[in-house]
C-alpha positions as CSV (number, residue, x, y, z in Angstrom):
1,M,76.9,53.8,140.9
2,A,77.6,57.4,141.4
3,G,81.3,57.4,140.7
4,K,84.0,55.5,139.2
5,K,86.7,55.1,141.9
6,L,87.6,51.8,143.9
7,D,86.5,52.5,147.4
8,R,87.6,50.1,150.5
9,T,84.3,47.8,150.0
10,H,84.9,47.3,146.4
11,A,88.4,46.1,146.8
12,R,88.0,43.9,149.9
13,T,85.6,42.0,148.0
14,A,87.6,41.9,145.0
15,L,90.5,40.3,147.2
16,E,88.5,37.7,148.6
17,V,87.0,36.8,145.0
18,V,90.4,36.3,144.0
19,R,91.9,34.2,147.3
20,E,88.8,31.6,147.1
21,S,89.2,31.4,144.0
22,P,92.3,32.0,142.0
23,T,91.4,30.6,139.1
24,I,89.0,33.8,138.1
25,A,92.3,35.7,138.5
26,L,93.9,33.1,136.2
27,I,91.5,33.1,133.3
28,T,91.4,37.0,133.6
29,V,95.2,37.5,133.2
30,A,95.9,34.6,130.8
31,P,95.5,36.7,127.4
32,A,97.8,39.1,128.8
33,V,100.8,36.4,129.3
34,V,99.9,34.3,126.3
35,V,100.4,38.0,124.7
36,F,103.4,38.9,126.3
37,G,104.9,35.1,126.0
38,V,104.3,35.5,122.3
39,V,106.2,38.5,121.6
40,W,109.1,37.6,124.1
41,W,109.6,34.7,121.8
42,L,109.4,36.6,118.3
43,F,110.9,39.5,119.7
44,G,112.7,39.5,123.1
45,F,112.4,40.2,126.4
46,W,112.8,44.0,126.5
47,A,110.4,44.3,123.4
48,A,108.0,42.6,125.2
49,I,108.3,44.6,128.2
50,L,108.3,47.7,126.2
51,L,105.2,46.4,124.9
52,A,103.3,46.0,127.8
53,L,104.9,49.6,129.3
54,V,103.2,50.8,126.5
55,F,99.7,49.5,127.1
56,G,99.9,49.7,130.6
57,V,100.7,53.8,130.0
58,A,98.3,53.7,127.1
59,A,95.8,52.2,130.0
60,V,96.4,54.4,132.6
61,A,96.0,57.9,130.5
62,T,92.5,56.5,129.0
63,Q,91.3,56.1,132.3
64,K,92.1,59.8,133.0
65,L,91.0,61.2,130.2
66,R,87.4,59.8,130.9
């Protein structure tokens, strides 16, 4: 693959996979939902949101630096 960007063809293909089998999307997202729930249970809603934002910003920053 020449570039790491997601083009229209790959985006449509990914969307079709999710539409045809939402179980795949659920399995992919499940660990994040579990971690969010545990943090919410232990520390509260705002701590869970803050942690999700921190992880989101870190993921975007990591991708930008590559």
